GULO-826431 format. One record per atom (N, C-alpha, C, O): atom name; x, y, z. Coordinates in nm, 4 decimals. Example, Ala and Ser with C-alpha at 12.3 -4.5 7.8 and 13.67 -1.06 7.14 Angstrom:
at px py pz
N 1.3190 -0.5690 0.7800
CA 1.2300 -0.4500 0.7800
C 1.3200 -0.3300 0.7800
O 1.4236 -0.3319 0.8465
N 1.2850 -0.2250 0.7080
CA 1.3670 -0.1060 0.7140
C 1.2900 0.0030 0.7870
O 1.3409 0.1138 0.8039
END
This chain:
at px py pz
N 10.2151 10.0990 9.4313
CA 10.1150 9.9972 9.4133
C 10.0258 10.0003 9.5370
O 10.0760 9.9877 9.6487
N 9.8962 10.0165 9.5197
CA 9.8012 10.0198 9.6297
C 9.7098 9.8989 9.6246
O 9.6527 9.8669 9.5203
N 9.6965 9.8318 9.7390
CA 9.6101 9.7153 9.7519
C 9.4933 9.7568 9.8411
O 9.5150 9.8091 9.9504
N 9.3710 9.7346 9.7963
CA 9.2509 9.7786 9.8676
C 9.2226 9.7010 9.9948
O 9.3120 9.6373 10.0505
N 9.0990 9.7060 10.0405
CA 9.0578 9.6454 10.1673
C 8.9839 9.5144 10.1466
O 8.9263 9.4879 10.0410
N 8.9879 9.4323 10.2534
CA 8.9097 9.3086 10.2593
C 8.9349 9.2155 10.1412
O 8.8413 9.1680 10.0770
N 9.0618 9.1904 10.1138
CA 9.1002 9.1032 10.0033
C 9.1635 8.9756 10.0575
O 9.2155 8.9734 10.1690
N 9.1584 8.8694 9.9773
CA 9.2167 8.7405 10.0157
C 9.3026 8.6861 9.9030
O 9.2855 8.7208 9.7862
N 9.3956 8.5994 9.9418
CA 9.4795 8.5271 9.8452
C 9.5520 8.6223 9.7504
O 9.5304 8.6189 9.6292
N 9.6365 8.7057 9.8058
CA 9.7123 8.8043 9.7293
C 9.8555 8.7531 9.7130
O 9.9188 8.7135 9.8109
N 9.9060 8.7537 9.5912
CA 10.0448 8.7157 9.5642
C 10.1117 8.8270 9.4845
O 10.0638 8.8666 9.3782
N 10.2220 8.8763 9.5369
CA 10.3064 8.9738 9.4665
C 10.4448 8.9117 9.4631
O 10.5148 8.9092 9.5643
N 10.4848 8.8610 9.3458
CA 10.6076 8.7820 9.3366
C 10.6949 8.8249 9.2195
O 10.6469 8.8561 9.1105
N 10.8260 8.8253 9.2466
CA 10.9294 8.8412 9.1446
C 10.9145 8.9674 9.0603
O 10.9269 8.9631 8.9379
N 10.8880 9.0784 9.1259
CA 10.8781 9.2080 9.0587
C 10.9958 9.2956 9.0970
O 11.0584 9.2748 9.2010
N 11.0258 9.3928 9.0139
CA 11.1230 9.4958 9.0459
C 11.0515 9.6297 9.0329
O 11.0063 9.6665 8.9244
N 11.0417 9.7025 9.1441
CA 10.9720 9.8307 9.1445
C 11.0685 9.9360 9.1971
O 11.1203 9.9244 9.3082
N 11.0920 10.0393 9.1158
CA 11.1835 10.1468 9.1529
C 11.1107 10.2794 9.1439
O 11.0499 10.3119 9.0419
N 11.1178 10.3557 9.2524
CA 11.0700 10.4937 9.2507
C 11.1869 10.5768 9.2028
O 11.2984 10.5593 9.2518
N 11.1646 10.6674 9.1076
CA 11.2731 10.7450 9.0479
C 11.3646 10.8099 9.1506
O 11.3173 10.8740 9.2444
N 11.4948 10.7939 9.1335
CA 11.5927 10.8479 9.2279
C 11.5856 10.9984 9.2390
O 11.6128 11.0533 9.3458
N 11.5500 11.0661 9.1329
CA 11.5491 11.2113 9.1330
C 11.4157 11.2705 9.1766
O 11.3991 11.3924 9.1745
N 11.3195 11.1858 9.2163
CA 11.1911 11.2383 9.2634
C 11.2119 11.3149 9.3929
O 11.2746 11.2643 9.4861
N 11.1600 11.4356 9.3990
CA 11.1676 11.5115 9.5236
C 11.0497 11.4785 9.6140
O 11.0564 11.5004 9.7349
N 10.9416 11.4260 9.5565
CA 10.8258 11.3853 9.6353
C 10.8121 11.2345 9.6231
O 10.7829 11.1827 9.5153
N 10.8332 11.1636 9.7344
CA 10.8219 11.0186 9.7354
C 10.6821 10.9796 9.7804
O 10.6137 11.0599 9.8438
N 10.6380 10.8579 9.7491
CA 10.5081 10.8137 9.8003
C 10.5037 10.8316 9.9514
O 10.5996 10.7982 10.0210
N 10.3923 10.8845 10.0025
CA 10.3812 10.9129 10.1461
C 10.4029 10.7882 10.2292
O 10.4704 10.7929 10.3320
N 10.3466 10.6772 10.1859
CA 10.3616 10.5544 10.2613
C 10.4611 10.4643 10.1890
O 10.5787 10.4988 10.1777
N 10.4159 10.3503 10.1403
CA 10.5093 10.2540 10.0855
C 10.5106 10.2454 9.9343
O 10.4209 10.2947 9.8659
N 10.6149 10.1816 9.8843
CA 10.6182 10.1469 9.7427
C 10.5022 10.0504 9.7160
O 10.4382 10.0574 9.6112
N 10.4754 9.9597 9.8119
CA 10.3560 9.8736 9.8096
C 10.2764 9.9047 9.9361
O 10.3310 9.8994 10.0463
N 10.1475 9.9371 9.9212
CA 10.0601 9.9746 10.0328
C 9.9427 9.8797 10.0444
O 9.8756 9.8498 9.9457
N 9.9183 9.8325 10.1658
CA 9.7997 9.7530 10.1966
C 9.7138 9.8346 10.2919
O 9.7635 9.8840 10.3931
N 9.5855 9.8493 10.2607
CA 9.5005 9.9407 10.3366
C 9.4061 9.8738 10.4343
O 9.3171 9.9413 10.4860
N 9.4199 9.7461 10.4627
CA 9.3455 9.6852 10.5720
C 9.2541 9.5718 10.5337
O 9.1942 9.5706 10.4262
N 9.2447 9.4757 10.6252
CA 9.1531 9.3649 10.6082
C 9.1945 9.2668 10.5003
O 9.1205 9.2480 10.4037
N 9.3090 9.2043 10.5133
CA 9.3564 9.1099 10.4123
C 9.3939 8.9783 10.4782
O 9.4341 8.9739 10.5944
N 9.3797 8.8713 10.4012
CA 9.4060 8.7372 10.4513
C 9.4771 8.6587 10.3429
O 9.4367 8.6616 10.2266
N 9.5820 8.5891 10.3806
CA 9.6634 8.5059 10.2922
C 9.7328 8.5922 10.1871
O 9.6854 8.6092 10.0748
N 9.8481 8.6462 10.2293
CA 9.9282 8.7360 10.1465
C 10.0666 8.6745 10.1304
O 10.1276 8.6329 10.2289
N 10.1167 8.6683 10.0068
CA 10.2515 8.6191 9.9780
C 10.3256 8.7262 9.8988
O 10.2906 8.7550 9.7844
N 10.4278 8.7849 9.9602
CA 10.5130 8.8834 9.8937
C 10.6522 8.8233 9.8911
O 10.7203 8.8205 9.9936
N 10.6953 8.7751 9.7754
CA 10.8208 8.7003 9.7661
C 10.8996 8.7353 9.6409
O 10.8429 8.7554 9.5335
N 11.0316 8.7422 9.6568
CA 11.1225 8.7571 9.5439
C 11.1199 8.8926 9.4771
O 11.1618 8.9043 9.3620
N 11.0724 8.9949 9.5447
CA 11.0636 9.1288 9.4853
C 11.1843 9.2143 9.5217
O 11.2487 9.1924 9.6243
N 11.2138 9.3118 9.4366
CA 11.3131 9.4141 9.4668
C 11.2416 9.5485 9.4638
O 11.1848 9.5880 9.3620
N 11.2455 9.6183 9.5772
CA 11.1841 9.7507 9.5896
C 11.2955 9.8502 9.6175
O 11.3724 9.8329 9.7120
N 11.3044 9.9543 9.5357
CA 11.4143 10.0493 9.5462
C 11.3608 10.1919 9.5526
O 11.2730 10.2312 9.4757
N 11.4165 10.2681 9.6467
CA 11.3834 10.4097 9.6696
C 11.2413 10.4245 9.7220
O 11.1527 10.3467 9.6866
N 11.2208 10.5221 9.8041
CA 11.0885 10.5491 9.8581
C 11.0951 10.5889 10.0039
O 11.2027 10.5922 10.0635
N 10.9804 10.6191 10.0611
CA 10.9719 10.6496 10.2026
C 10.9681 10.5201 10.2846
O 11.0398 10.5065 10.3838
N 10.8836 10.4253 10.2421
CA 10.8768 10.2918 10.3027
C 10.8730 10.1901 10.1901
O 10.8273 10.2193 10.0796
N 10.9216 10.0700 10.2196
CA 10.9156 9.9638 10.1197
C 10.7758 9.9054 10.1106
O 10.7094 9.9166 10.0075
N 10.7308 9.8421 10.2206
CA 10.5974 9.7817 10.2252
C 10.5267 9.8370 10.3480
O 10.5817 9.8349 10.4581
N 10.4058 9.8860 10.3292
CA 10.3293 9.9459 10.4375
C 10.1978 9.8699 10.4541
O 10.1187 9.8587 10.3605
N 10.1764 9.8183 10.5749
CA 10.0519 9.7483 10.6081
C 9.9763 9.8333 10.7091
O 10.0294 9.8656 10.8154
N 9.8542 9.8692 10.6768
CA 9.7711 9.9467 10.7686
C 9.6522 9.8607 10.8104
O 9.5889 9.7946 10.7281
N 9.6240 9.8634 10.9385
CA 9.5138 9.7876 10.9974
C 9.5454 9.6396 11.0013
O 9.6626 9.6025 11.0061
N 9.4470 9.5559 10.9994
CA 9.4661 9.4149 11.0296
C 9.5018 9.3317 10.9057
O 9.4664 9.3649 10.7925
N 9.5729 9.2232 10.9324
CA 9.6073 9.1282 10.8290
C 9.6489 8.9972 10.8924
O 9.7004 8.9960 11.0042
N 9.6272 8.8865 10.8222
CA 9.6654 8.7570 10.8781
C 9.7133 8.6633 10.7696
O 9.6845 8.6810 10.6512
N 9.7885 8.5616 10.8143
CA 9.8424 8.4584 10.7254
C 9.9251 8.5224 10.6139
O 9.8911 8.5151 10.4959
N 10.0339 8.5847 10.6556
CA 10.1170 8.6608 10.5625
C 10.2582 8.6027 10.5580
O 10.3143 8.5642 10.6606
N 10.3148 8.5972 10.4369
CA 10.4512 8.5508 10.4159
C 10.5246 8.6561 10.3354
O 10.4758 8.7021 10.2321
N 10.6442 8.6947 10.3839
CA 10.7346 8.7803 10.3090
C 10.8676 8.7094 10.3027
O 10.9347 8.6955 10.4049
N 10.9078 8.6640 10.1848
CA 11.0260 8.5803 10.1713
C 11.1115 8.6253 10.0527
O 11.0613 8.6468 9.9423
N 11.2408 8.6389 10.0781
CA 11.3368 8.6621 9.9706
C 11.3225 8.7951 9.8997
O 11.3541 8.8051 9.7812
N 11.2759 8.8972 9.9690
CA 11.2643 9.0304 9.9091
C 11.3886 9.1128 9.9380
O 11.4551 9.0941 10.0398
N 11.4184 9.2035 9.8474
CA 11.5265 9.2998 9.8690
C 11.4619 9.4379 9.8698
O 11.4070 9.4834 9.7695
N 11.4698 9.5028 9.9844
CA 11.4124 9.6360 10.0012
C 11.5282 9.7286 10.0320
O 11.5951 9.7136 10.1343
N 11.5521 9.8247 9.9434
CA 11.6737 9.9043 9.9550
C 11.6476 10.0534 9.9342
O 11.5569 10.0936 9.8614
N 11.7296 10.1327 10.0002
CA 11.7291 10.2770 9.9853
C 11.5949 10.3410 10.0236
O 11.5453 10.4294 9.9537
N 11.5368 10.2951 10.1355
CA 11.4150 10.3567 10.1872
C 11.4540 10.4670 10.2852
O 11.5406 10.4465 10.3703
N 11.3918 10.5818 10.2740
CA 11.4264 10.6947 10.3606
C 11.3673 10.6826 10.5003
O 11.4172 10.7442 10.5945
N 11.2615 10.6039 10.5144
CA 11.1971 10.5903 10.6444
C 11.2088 10.4496 10.6989
O 11.3055 10.4175 10.7679
N 11.1099 10.3642 10.6681
CA 11.0986 10.2300 10.7245
C 11.0952 10.1276 10.6118
O 11.0292 10.1491 10.5101
N 11.1659 10.0166 10.6293
CA 11.1671 9.9110 10.5275
C 11.0324 9.8424 10.5148
O 10.9695 9.8477 10.4091
N 10.9872 9.7772 10.6230
CA 10.8539 9.7166 10.6284
C 10.7864 9.7688 10.7542
O 10.8423 9.7609 10.8636
N 10.6654 9.8223 10.7381
CA 10.5939 9.8834 10.8492
C 10.4577 9.8177 10.8680
O 10.3695 9.8303 10.7831
N 10.4413 9.7476 10.9800
CA 10.3108 9.6941 11.0192
C 10.2498 9.7961 11.1147
O 10.2827 9.7978 11.2333
N 10.1630 9.8791 11.0646
CA 10.1028 9.9874 11.1413
C 9.9668 9.9411 11.1925
O 9.8702 9.9341 11.1165
N 9.9601 9.9100 11.3197
CA 9.8345 9.8647 11.3793
C 9.7428 9.9808 11.4085
O 9.7003 9.9999 11.5224
N 9.7120 10.0583 11.3067
CA 9.6274 10.1770 11.3206
C 9.4968 10.1402 11.3901
O 9.4320 10.0424 11.3531
N 9.4593 10.2163 11.4879
CA 9.3389 10.1945 11.5682
C 9.3410 10.0576 11.6361
O 9.2367 9.9951 11.6552
N 9.4619 10.0116 11.6726
CA 9.4825 9.8903 11.7512
C 9.4339 9.7633 11.6813
O 9.3974 9.6665 11.7480
N 9.4330 9.7625 11.5504
CA 9.3995 9.6413 11.4754
C 9.5195 9.5469 11.4811
O 9.6340 9.5918 11.4828
N 9.4933 9.4165 11.4840
CA 9.5986 9.3174 11.5021
C 9.6447 9.2534 11.3720
O 9.5687 9.2407 11.2759
N 9.7703 9.2139 11.3720
CA 9.8272 9.1285 11.2690
C 9.8475 8.9918 11.3326
O 9.8849 8.9830 11.4495
N 9.8234 8.8854 11.2571
CA 9.8350 8.7513 11.3140
C 9.8936 8.6560 11.2112
O 9.8585 8.6607 11.0933
N 9.9843 8.5687 11.2575
CA 10.0458 8.4657 11.1750
C 10.1228 8.5264 11.0571
O 10.0834 8.5128 10.9412
N 10.2322 8.5927 11.0898
CA 10.3157 8.6609 10.9907
C 10.4548 8.5992 10.9928
O 10.5185 8.5935 11.0980
N 10.5024 8.5529 10.8775
CA 10.6378 8.4967 10.8653
C 10.7197 8.5862 10.7740
O 10.6817 8.6112 10.6596
N 10.8326 8.6342 10.8253
CA 10.9229 8.7217 10.7512
C 11.0583 8.6514 10.7468
O 11.1248 8.6385 10.8495
N 11.0996 8.6056 10.6276
CA 11.2224 8.5266 10.6190
C 11.3050 8.5596 10.4952
O 11.2523 8.5930 10.3891
N 11.4371 8.5489 10.5131
CA 11.5342 8.5599 10.4030
C 11.5246 8.6921 10.3273
O 11.5526 8.6958 10.2075
N 11.4855 8.8009 10.3946
CA 11.4764 8.9318 10.3308
C 11.6001 9.0145 10.3605
O 11.6622 8.9983 10.4655
N 11.6359 9.1022 10.2697
CA 11.7437 9.1990 10.2877
C 11.6769 9.3360 10.2901
O 11.6323 9.3859 10.1868
N 11.6702 9.3965 10.4085
CA 11.5950 9.5203 10.4265
C 11.6892 9.6312 10.4704
O 11.7532 9.6209 10.5751
N 11.6981 9.7385 10.3898
CA 11.7845 9.8518 10.4195
C 11.7015 9.9791 10.4168
O 11.6410 10.0133 10.3152
N 11.6995 10.0489 10.5300
CA 11.6245 10.1732 10.5411
C 11.7038 10.2713 10.6263
O 11.7843 10.2307 10.7101
N 11.6813 10.3986 10.6051
CA 11.7540 10.4997 10.6818
C 11.7143 10.5016 10.8289
O 11.7988 10.5263 10.9150
N 11.5874 10.4760 10.8592
CA 11.5386 10.4969 10.9955
C 11.5146 10.3676 11.0723
O 11.5802 10.3434 11.1736
N 11.4220 10.2843 11.0260
CA 11.3897 10.1577 11.0919
C 11.3750 10.0519 10.9828
O 11.3014 10.0733 10.8865
N 11.4421 9.9405 10.9957
CA 11.4321 9.8357 10.8947
C 11.2966 9.7654 10.9010
O 11.2351 9.7388 10.7977
N 11.2500 9.7352 11.0235
CA 11.1263 9.6586 11.0394
C 11.0515 9.7070 11.1621
O 11.1064 9.7067 11.2723
N 10.9266 9.7487 11.1445
CA 10.8429 9.7959 11.2548
C 10.7227 9.7037 11.2692
O 10.6417 9.6912 11.1773
N 10.7114 9.6388 11.3858
CA 10.5991 9.5496 11.4144
C 10.5168 9.6107 11.5258
O 10.5714 9.6483 11.6296
N 10.3860 9.6212 11.5060
CA 10.3017 9.6743 11.6126
C 10.1671 9.6032 11.6151
O 10.1118 9.5685 11.5108
N 10.1162 9.5825 11.7334
CA 9.9824 9.5295 11.7552
C 9.9567 9.3984 11.6823
O 9.8778 9.3931 11.5880
N 10.0230 9.2940 11.7261
CA 10.0006 9.1656 11.6622
C 10.0501 9.0494 11.7452
O 10.0961 9.0651 11.8583
N 10.0392 8.9326 11.6855
CA 10.0844 8.8112 11.7509
C 10.1298 8.7114 11.6455
O 10.0929 8.7211 11.5285
N 10.2106 8.6155 11.6891
CA 10.2601 8.5085 11.6024
C 10.3411 8.5608 11.4835
O 10.3183 8.5216 11.3691
N 10.4358 8.6501 11.5128
CA 10.5326 8.6942 11.4129
C 10.6518 8.5990 11.4184
O 10.6997 8.5655 11.5267
N 10.6997 8.5552 11.3018
CA 10.8195 8.4722 11.2931
C 10.9205 8.5439 11.2049
O 10.8934 8.5713 11.0879
N 11.0369 8.5742 11.2612
CA 11.1452 8.6394 11.1879
C 11.2587 8.5397 11.1730
O 11.3142 8.4937 11.2727
N 11.2944 8.5052 11.0471
CA 11.3919 8.4000 11.0229
C 11.4925 8.4452 10.9163
O 11.4543 8.4750 10.8032
N 11.6210 8.4501 10.9529
CA 11.7318 8.4749 10.8597
C 11.7157 8.5997 10.7738
O 11.7364 8.5946 10.6526
N 11.6792 8.7107 10.8351
CA 11.6697 8.8383 10.7644
C 11.7947 8.9215 10.7896
O 11.8600 8.9068 10.8929
N 11.8274 9.0084 10.6955
CA 11.9315 9.1085 10.7154
C 11.8590 9.2416 10.7299
O 11.7933 9.2881 10.6367
N 11.8714 9.3031 10.8484
CA 11.8049 9.4299 10.8771
C 11.9120 9.5362 10.8972
O 11.9949 9.5250 10.9875
N 11.9102 9.6406 10.8123
CA 12.0112 9.7458 10.8204
C 11.9423 9.8812 10.8214
O 11.8650 9.9139 10.7314
N 11.9715 9.9588 10.9237
CA 11.9252 10.0974 10.9329
C 12.0417 10.1779 10.9890
O 12.0543 10.1905 11.1108
N 12.1273 10.2327 10.9024
CA 12.2519 10.2924 10.9483
C 12.2372 10.4194 11.0307
O 12.3250 10.4504 11.1112
N 12.1299 10.4926 11.0130
CA 12.1115 10.6161 11.0884
C 12.0194 10.5914 11.2068
O 11.9077 10.5424 11.1901
N 12.0655 10.6249 11.3248
CA 11.9792 10.6162 11.4439
C 11.9198 10.7549 11.4643
O 11.9890 10.8480 11.5054
N 11.7917 10.7672 11.4352
CA 11.7237 10.8948 11.4471
C 11.6424 10.8934 11.5764
O 11.5580 10.8058 11.5953
N 11.6665 10.9882 11.6643
CA 11.5976 10.9958 11.7936
C 11.6072 10.8646 11.8703
O 11.5121 10.8256 11.9381
N 11.7191 10.7970 11.8607
CA 11.7409 10.6745 11.9366
C 11.6697 10.5519 11.8829
O 11.6728 10.4474 11.9480
N 11.6057 10.5598 11.7672
CA 11.5335 10.4443 11.7146
C 11.6310 10.3434 11.6552
O 11.7312 10.3796 11.5936
N 11.5992 10.2175 11.6751
CA 11.6879 10.1093 11.6338
C 11.6467 10.0515 11.4993
O 11.5492 10.0957 11.4385
N 11.7226 9.9519 11.4535
CA 11.6947 9.8877 11.3257
C 11.5666 9.8066 11.3281
O 11.4996 9.7915 11.2260
N 11.5334 9.7553 11.4436
CA 11.4158 9.6697 11.4577
C 11.3333 9.7254 11.5722
O 11.3867 9.7482 11.6807
N 11.2061 9.7474 11.5510
CA 11.1229 9.8105 11.6517
C 10.9986 9.7264 11.6747
O 10.9216 9.7010 11.5821
N 10.9796 9.6835 11.7987
CA 10.8666 9.5997 11.8345
C 10.7875 9.6694 11.9441
O 10.8434 9.7055 12.0476
N 10.6583 9.6886 11.9220
CA 10.5780 9.7572 12.0228
C 10.4434 9.6884 12.0432
O 10.3785 9.6472 11.9470
N 10.4026 9.6766 12.1675
CA 10.2703 9.6268 12.2059
C 10.2267 9.5048 12.1268
O 10.1173 9.5026 12.0703
N 10.3105 9.4051 12.1228
CA 10.2842 9.2889 12.0411
C 10.2792 9.1633 12.1271
O 10.3358 9.1599 12.2364
N 10.2117 9.0604 12.0780
CA 10.2005 8.9349 12.1506
C 10.3300 8.8561 12.1514
O 10.3993 8.8521 12.2530
N 10.3640 8.7926 12.0384
CA 10.4852 8.7109 12.0333
C 10.5495 8.7205 11.8972
O 10.6531 8.6584 11.8733
END
């Protein structure tokens, strides 16, 4: 699922999205992709299964809520906030999610006002010393 640029008031709720287990080519980025410039995003109650990343955010975004999602069997990163070209994320609440990925469960970069509440983050394989939760160049 690809979400375009400069959008507002986006809700993705109570869906089940599975990338075929036998696919040899997985989506390059996420099962759900955001391509930049979004405001007021609610991603809640979804189950995302198989893929390279569960949810991929590129560039800036603000006023975002991710609540009660189950992201499982990701080969790379569960949720990736990629601050490409140093764009910021602001006012992001991530709560009550179950995130399982091979490499990094949650990657936060270039932002401020992130709130992480009661999440389960699991990344059983430590690749090149990377941990389950990765925070880089961020405000708070």
